[in-house]
C-alpha positions as CSV (number, residue, x, y, z in Angstrom):
1,M,11.9,25.6,69.6
2,K,11.7,29.3,69.7
3,L,13.8,30.5,66.8
4,V,15.0,34.0,66.8
5,R,16.9,36.6,64.9
6,Y,19.0,38.8,67.2
7,T,21.7,41.4,67.1
8,H,24.6,41.3,69.6
9,H,27.7,43.5,69.4
10,G,26.6,44.8,66.0
11,R,26.1,41.4,64.3
12,T,22.7,39.8,63.5
13,R,22.5,36.1,63.9
14,L,20.0,33.2,64.2
15,G,19.4,31.6,67.6
16,K,17.0,29.9,69.8
17,V,15.4,31.1,73.0
18,V,15.7,28.9,76.1
19,D,14.3,30.3,79.3
20,S,15.6,33.9,79.5
21,T,18.7,33.3,77.2
22,V,19.5,33.2,73.5
23,I,21.7,30.4,72.2
24,D,23.5,31.1,69.0
25,L,22.8,28.7,66.1
26,S,24.7,30.3,63.3
27,E,27.8,28.1,63.5
28,I,25.7,24.9,63.1
29,T,23.4,26.2,60.4
30,G,26.1,27.9,58.4
31,I,23.5,30.6,57.8
32,D,24.1,34.2,58.9
33,H,20.7,35.7,59.7
34,S,18.0,34.6,57.2
35,M,15.2,32.7,58.9
36,R,13.7,32.0,55.5
37,Q,16.9,30.2,54.4
38,L,16.9,28.3,57.7
39,L,13.4,27.1,57.2
40,N,14.5,25.5,53.9
41,D,17.1,23.5,55.8
42,L,15.2,23.0,59.1
43,P,14.1,19.3,58.5
44,A,17.7,18.2,58.1
45,L,19.1,20.4,60.9
46,R,16.4,20.2,63.5
47,E,17.9,17.4,65.7
48,R,21.3,19.2,65.8
49,L,19.7,22.5,66.6
50,E,17.6,21.0,69.4
51,R,20.7,19.5,71.0
52,V,22.7,22.8,71.2
53,A,23.0,23.9,74.8
54,G,25.4,26.9,74.6
55,P,27.0,29.3,74.8
56,A,24.0,31.4,76.0
57,I,23.5,35.1,76.1
58,A,21.0,36.8,78.4
59,L,17.9,38.0,76.4
60,E,18.3,41.5,78.0
61,E,21.7,41.8,76.3
62,V,20.5,41.4,72.8
63,R,18.2,43.3,70.4
64,L,15.4,41.1,69.0
65,E,14.8,41.5,65.3
66,A,11.9,40.5,63.2
67,P,12.1,36.7,63.1
68,I,11.6,36.8,59.3
69,H,12.7,40.0,57.6
70,D,12.7,38.8,54.0
71,P,9.6,36.7,53.3
72,Q,8.5,36.5,49.7
73,K,4.9,37.1,50.7
74,F,3.2,38.8,53.6
75,L,-0.5,38.3,53.3
76,G,-3.4,39.3,55.5
77,I,-7.1,38.2,55.7
78,G,-9.8,40.8,56.4
79,M,-12.8,40.5,58.8
80,N,-12.1,36.9,59.8
81,Y,-13.4,37.0,63.4
82,R,-17.1,36.8,64.0
83,Q,-17.4,39.6,66.5
84,H,-15.0,41.8,64.4
85,A,-17.2,41.2,61.3
86,E,-20.2,42.2,63.3
87,E,-18.7,45.5,64.5
88,A,-17.7,46.2,60.9
89,R,-21.3,45.5,59.8
90,R,-22.6,47.9,62.4
91,A,-20.2,50.5,61.0
92,G,-21.7,50.1,57.6
93,I,-19.0,47.8,56.1
94,A,-20.2,44.9,54.1
95,I,-19.2,41.5,55.3
96,P,-17.4,39.5,52.5
97,S,-19.0,36.2,51.4
98,S,-15.6,34.5,51.0
99,Q,-12.1,34.9,52.2
100,M,-10.8,38.4,51.6
101,W,-7.0,38.6,51.2
102,F,-4.6,41.5,50.7
103,N,-0.9,42.2,50.5
104,K,1.2,43.9,53.1
105,Q,4.4,44.9,51.4
106,V,7.4,43.2,53.0
107,S,9.1,46.6,53.5
108,C,6.6,47.3,56.3
109,I,8.1,44.6,58.5
110,S,9.7,45.8,61.7
111,G,11.0,44.2,64.9
112,P,9.0,43.1,67.9
113,F,10.1,46.0,70.1
114,D,10.8,48.6,67.5
115,P,8.9,51.9,67.5
116,V,6.2,52.3,64.8
117,V,5.7,55.5,62.9
118,K,2.5,57.5,62.5
119,P,3.0,59.4,59.3
120,R,1.7,62.9,59.0
121,I,-0.3,61.9,55.9
122,S,-2.5,59.6,58.0
123,E,-4.8,60.6,60.8
124,Q,-6.4,57.2,61.3
125,M,-3.7,54.8,62.4
126,D,-5.2,51.6,63.9
127,Y,-4.0,48.5,65.6
128,E,-4.8,44.8,64.9
129,I,-3.4,41.9,66.9
130,E,-3.2,38.8,64.8
131,L,-1.9,35.2,64.9
132,G,0.9,35.0,62.3
133,V,1.3,31.6,60.5
134,V,4.7,31.0,58.9
135,I,4.9,28.5,56.0
136,G,7.6,25.9,56.4
137,R,7.8,24.2,53.0
138,R,6.9,24.9,49.3
139,C,3.4,23.9,48.6
140,R,0.5,24.2,46.2
141,H,-3.1,22.8,46.2
142,V,-3.0,21.9,49.9
143,C,-6.1,20.3,51.4
144,V,-7.3,21.2,54.9
145,G,-6.2,17.9,56.3
146,D,-2.7,18.3,55.0
147,A,-2.3,22.0,55.9
148,P,-0.7,21.4,59.4
149,A,2.3,19.7,57.7
150,V,3.2,22.8,55.8
151,I,3.3,25.2,58.8
152,A,6.7,25.9,60.3
153,G,5.4,27.8,63.3
154,Y,3.7,30.9,64.7
155,L,4.4,34.4,65.8
156,I,2.6,37.6,66.8
157,V,1.6,40.2,64.1
158,N,0.4,43.7,64.6
159,D,-1.4,44.4,61.3
160,L,-1.2,48.2,61.7
161,S,-3.5,49.9,59.3
162,A,-3.9,53.5,58.1
163,R,-7.7,53.5,57.8
164,D,-7.9,56.7,55.8
165,W,-5.5,55.2,53.2
166,L,-7.6,52.0,53.0
167,K,-10.4,54.2,51.6
168,K,-8.1,55.9,49.0
169,S,-7.7,52.7,46.9
170,P,-9.8,49.8,45.7
171,T,-7.3,47.5,47.4
172,F,-5.9,47.5,51.0
173,T,-2.3,47.4,49.9
174,L,-1.4,51.1,50.5
175,G,-3.2,51.4,53.8
176,K,-1.6,48.2,55.1
177,S,2.0,48.8,54.0
178,F,3.5,52.0,55.5
179,D,7.0,51.5,56.8
180,T,7.1,50.0,60.3
181,H,3.5,48.9,60.1
182,G,4.2,45.2,60.2
183,P,5.8,44.3,63.5
184,L,6.5,40.6,63.9
185,G,7.8,38.5,66.8
186,P,9.1,38.1,69.3
187,W,10.3,34.8,67.8
188,L,9.1,32.0,65.6
189,T,7.6,29.3,67.8
190,T,7.7,26.0,66.1
191,C,4.5,23.9,65.8
192,D,5.5,21.2,68.2
193,E,5.3,23.8,71.1
194,I,1.7,24.8,70.3
195,A,-0.9,22.1,71.2
196,D,-3.8,23.8,69.5
197,P,-3.3,27.0,67.4
198,L,-7.1,27.3,67.2
199,A,-7.5,27.8,71.0
200,L,-5.0,30.6,71.8
201,Q,-6.0,33.7,73.9
202,M,-4.8,36.9,72.4
203,T,-4.7,40.4,74.0
204,L,-3.8,43.9,72.9
205,T,-3.5,46.9,75.2
206,V,-2.9,50.5,74.5
207,N,-1.3,52.4,77.4
208,G,-2.3,49.5,79.7
209,E,-6.0,49.6,78.6
210,Q,-7.3,46.4,77.1
211,R,-8.7,47.0,73.7
212,Q,-8.7,43.5,72.1
213,H,-9.1,40.1,73.8
214,A,-10.3,36.9,72.0
215,S,-9.6,33.3,71.2
216,T,-8.2,32.2,67.9
217,G,-11.2,29.8,67.9
218,D,-13.4,32.7,66.9
219,M,-12.0,32.7,63.4
220,I,-14.6,32.4,60.6
221,Y,-12.0,30.6,58.4
222,N,-9.4,28.7,60.4
223,I,-5.8,28.7,59.5
224,Y,-6.0,25.4,57.7
225,Q,-8.9,26.6,55.5
226,Q,-6.9,29.7,54.8
227,I,-3.9,27.7,53.5
228,E,-6.2,25.5,51.4
229,Y,-7.8,28.7,49.8
230,L,-4.5,30.5,49.2
231,S,-2.6,27.5,47.8
232,S,-5.4,26.9,45.3
233,V,-4.2,30.2,43.7
234,M,-0.5,30.5,44.4
235,T,2.5,28.5,45.5
236,L,3.3,29.2,49.1
237,E,7.0,29.3,50.0
238,P,9.0,28.8,53.2
239,G,9.0,31.9,55.2
240,D,5.8,33.3,53.8
241,V,3.8,35.1,56.6
242,L,0.0,34.8,56.8
243,A,-1.7,37.3,59.2
244,T,-4.9,35.4,60.0
245,G,-7.3,38.1,61.1
246,T,-8.0,40.4,64.0
247,P,-10.7,40.2,66.6
248,S,-13.1,43.0,67.6
249,G,-12.0,46.0,69.6
250,I,-10.1,47.9,66.8
251,G,-10.1,51.7,66.9
252,A,-12.1,52.4,63.7
253,P,-15.7,51.8,65.0
254,T,-15.2,54.3,67.9
255,G,-12.7,56.6,66.3
256,R,-10.1,55.8,69.0
257,F,-7.1,55.8,66.7
258,L,-3.5,55.7,67.8
259,Q,-1.7,58.9,68.9
260,P,2.0,59.8,69.2
261,G,3.4,58.3,72.3
262,D,0.9,55.4,72.7
263,L,2.4,52.2,74.0
264,L,1.1,49.0,72.5
265,H,1.5,45.6,74.1
266,L,0.4,42.4,72.4
267,T,0.4,38.8,73.8
268,I,-0.7,35.5,72.5
269,D,-0.7,32.3,74.5
270,G,2.6,30.3,74.1
271,L,4.1,32.9,71.7
272,G,5.3,35.6,74.1
273,A,4.7,39.3,73.7
274,I,5.7,42.2,71.5
275,E,5.6,45.9,72.4
276,H,6.1,49.1,70.6
277,R,5.6,52.8,71.1
278,E,4.1,54.9,68.4
279,T,6.2,57.9,67.2
280,K,5.4,60.7,64.8
281,I,7.8,62.1,62.2
282,G,7.7,65.3,60.3
283,R,6.7,65.5,56.7
284,A,9.6,64.5,54.5
285,S,10.6,66.3,51.4
286,C,10.3,64.3,48.2
287,R,13.9,65.4,47.6
288,E,15.2,63.8,50.8
289,R,17.0,60.6,50.6
290,V,15.6,57.6,52.4
């Protein structure tokens, strides 16, 4: 299934995408719009959800929201593609000898077609297409062989990064967590629809120009190794989002950072596409209310 959060006539609900339509699931689930809550109940509800055939709403009539807006954790791994690690090495950045994880604060999450904001306090805003893995059940100490069983599905992540802010702090958290810098979507594709998540082609374009193109098979640590590593440290919960690394072609090595008005288009095989235009806002006063 392609599970989605969508807004129609001012109300946000859960649904599934079939062809070019959205079928409402909220009446069956009894859940308003929390995908995280649905994932807790998905094993018991799955057969009923798959049987629902209508009523259907045209996709063009709804606003697609971030499939998961309230994960307990949004984690990303750095330099996890071989060619990306090599371009980083050429730029003078040391390649880590083990998995390097960081937090993206959940307040950065935005929808698959929402604009993203380039703040005035950053001049080095960069793009990173990534395969997003969504955890489906509570787990700890998961071995590689058991990792597929704890995954609910996949989505596209743009791990937008303020490179100058990454340099301001010993950790990546600030440079990875500006508001709107975590677009997710367009929906959560469940595992049964993806034959091999380690053989998916991914492409990112800026204003129609291809900047990134690679296979998820180029990961240094695959998604199952990532889950084993993380779960040796912490309990993973349903709805947790893991951004599994970006391939080469980011803007940092060449200084081709994003500019106001740029249009980003991201696709991954079997997962659809997300698209957003970058906007720029004026400096806000510290006295202004958010």
